[in-house]
C-alpha positions as CSV (number, residue, x, y, z in Angstrom):
1,X,34.1,9.2,-29.8
2,X,33.0,9.6,-25.7
3,X,31.8,12.2,-24.9
4,X,29.8,11.7,-28.0
5,X,29.0,8.7,-26.3
6,X,28.2,10.3,-22.9
7,X,25.7,12.8,-24.9
8,X,24.1,9.4,-26.5
9,X,24.2,7.7,-22.9
10,X,22.2,11.1,-21.2
11,X,19.8,11.6,-23.6
12,X,18.6,7.5,-23.5
13,X,18.6,8.4,-19.6
14,X,16.3,10.7,-19.9
15,X,13.5,9.2,-22.4
16,X,13.7,6.4,-20.1
17,X,12.9,8.9,-17.4
18,X,10.0,10.9,-19.4
19,X,8.5,7.1,-20.4
20,X,8.3,6.1,-16.5
21,X,7.1,8.8,-15.2
22,X,3.9,8.6,-18.1
23,X,4.1,4.9,-18.0
24,X,3.5,5.3,-14.1
25,X,1.2,9.0,-13.9
26,X,-1.3,7.2,-16.6
27,X,-1.6,4.0,-15.2
28,X,-2.3,5.6,-11.7
29,X,-4.4,7.8,-13.5
30,X,-7.1,5.0,-14.6
31,X,-7.6,3.5,-11.0
32,X,-8.3,7.0,-9.9
33,X,-11.1,8.0,-12.2
34,X,-12.7,4.5,-11.2
35,X,-15.2,3.2,-8.6
36,X,-13.2,-0.3,-8.0
37,X,-10.9,2.2,-5.6
38,X,-12.8,4.2,-3.2
39,X,-11.3,6.3,0.0
40,X,-7.8,5.8,0.9
41,X,-6.7,4.0,-1.8
42,X,-8.3,6.4,-5.1
43,X,-6.2,8.8,-3.2
44,X,-3.3,7.0,-3.0
45,X,-4.1,6.9,-6.7
46,X,-4.2,10.4,-7.4
47,X,-1.7,11.2,-5.4
48,X,0.6,9.6,-7.8
49,X,-1.0,10.5,-10.9
50,X,-1.3,14.1,-9.6
51,X,2.0,14.9,-8.9
52,X,4.2,12.7,-12.1
53,X,1.8,14.1,-14.7
54,X,2.1,17.3,-12.9
55,X,5.4,18.9,-15.2
56,X,3.3,17.8,-18.5
57,X,-0.3,20.7,-17.3
58,X,2.2,23.7,-19.1
59,X,-0.4,22.3,-22.0
60,X,-3.5,23.7,-21.9
61,X,-5.4,20.6,-22.9
62,X,-3.7,19.0,-20.3
63,X,-4.5,21.2,-17.0
64,X,-7.8,20.4,-18.3
65,X,-7.5,17.1,-18.1
66,X,-6.0,17.1,-14.8
67,X,-8.8,18.6,-13.4
68,X,-11.0,15.1,-13.6
69,X,-8.2,13.6,-11.3
70,X,-8.9,16.5,-9.4
71,X,-12.4,15.8,-8.9
72,X,-12.1,12.4,-8.2
73,X,-9.4,13.5,-5.7
74,X,-11.9,15.3,-3.8
75,X,-14.6,12.7,-4.2
76,X,-12.0,10.0,-2.1
77,X,-11.2,12.3,0.2
78,X,-14.8,12.7,0.6
79,X,-15.1,9.3,1.3
80,X,-12.4,9.0,4.1
81,X,-13.9,12.8,5.4
82,X,-11.4,15.3,4.8
83,X,-13.8,18.1,3.8
84,X,-11.3,20.9,4.4
85,X,-9.1,19.3,1.9
86,X,-12.4,17.5,-0.5
87,X,-13.1,21.9,-0.8
88,X,-9.5,22.8,-2.0
89,X,-9.1,19.4,-4.1
90,X,-13.3,20.3,-6.2
91,X,-11.5,23.9,-6.4
92,X,-8.3,23.4,-8.0
93,X,-10.5,21.1,-10.6
94,X,-12.5,24.0,-11.2
95,X,-9.8,26.5,-11.7
96,X,-8.4,24.0,-14.3
97,X,-10.7,24.4,-15.8
98,X,-10.1,27.8,-17.2
99,X,-13.5,28.8,-19.5
100,X,-16.3,28.5,-18.9
101,X,-16.2,26.7,-22.1
102,X,-14.0,24.0,-21.7
103,X,-14.8,21.0,-22.9
104,X,-14.5,19.1,-19.3
105,X,-16.8,21.4,-17.5
106,X,-19.6,18.9,-18.2
107,X,-18.4,15.8,-17.8
108,X,-17.2,16.9,-14.6
109,X,-20.7,18.1,-13.1
110,X,-22.1,14.9,-15.3
111,X,-19.6,13.1,-12.7
112,X,-21.1,14.9,-9.9
113,X,-24.2,14.1,-10.4
114,X,-24.3,10.4,-10.8
115,X,-22.8,9.9,-7.5
116,X,-25.9,11.3,-6.2
117,X,-23.9,12.3,-2.7
118,X,-25.2,14.8,-1.0
119,X,-21.5,15.9,0.0
120,X,-19.6,15.7,-2.9
121,X,-23.2,18.0,-4.8
122,X,-22.3,20.4,-1.9
123,X,-18.5,21.1,-1.8
124,X,-17.9,20.7,-5.4
125,X,-21.0,23.5,-6.6
126,X,-19.7,25.3,-3.5
127,X,-16.2,25.5,-5.8
128,X,-18.2,26.1,-9.4
129,X,-19.6,29.4,-7.1
130,X,-16.1,30.3,-6.0
131,X,-14.9,31.0,-9.2
132,X,-18.0,32.2,-10.9
């Protein structure tokens, strides 16, 4: 009977850890994608969401979804003046999209255009050209 209780406790704790990880990652993804936060605060939310949600990226659709977070991370890095790191984040975003037919490719490009920021546009277009 003790083995069964131990197994049940292990399964329950594993479920709680996974659930809590997803919840925190999800809650951090929201502020990362909003313009309410800028710079360091936005970067903090993006890093939390990317770190905690990284292990679910084994699924192709989740990898593509993470491209949005990498784009937002790049935007936060540009706001902080950290251009080389922003370039790497944009390159990772494009890489995570996978194919050119990704449903998120147009979404990312629209986001960049809507910001109307010369540095963000330049770095994102460079990342797109590098991937071709």
